[in-house]
N, C-alpha and C positions, 0 to 999 in steps of 0.2 A: 502495500500498500504506500505510495507518492502523495503528500498533503497536498498545496493550493502550488503555494509556491513551486517542491520542485517539478508538478504535472506542467508548470507554465515554461516553464529550464526545461524540457525535456520535451516540449511540443517549439518551442523556441530553434532549438538542436535541432529537432531535425530537417524543420524545415529551412533551417539558415543550408546544413548537409544535404539535403534530400533522400533523409532515408526513408526509406520505403517501410521496414520493419522495426517495430520498437520492442516488439520483444525481444530479439537477436541481439541488438545493442543493449539492452538491459544485462541480456543474458550475461553476456559475453565480456561486458565490463565489467558486471558480480565474481565471473570466474578466475577473470584475471587478477584483480582486486586480488583474491579467494590464496592463488597458486602464488603471488607475491610476497604477502602475505606467510604463507606455507615456508615457502623460499627462503625468507629473512628470518626466521624464524626453528630455522632445522637446524639438528643438533650439530653438532664437528665433533670433527675428532682430536683434533688442536686448537 
């Protein structure tokens, strides 16, 4: 769920960059962020 300001920002972004599939954009952004965080916090040997 997004609040009103977030929806407006998303709508503006999609219009500006001609995004036709908002679900794909959101899904890829979330997964990219999760994978980056997991990589930053992964245990290391040294």
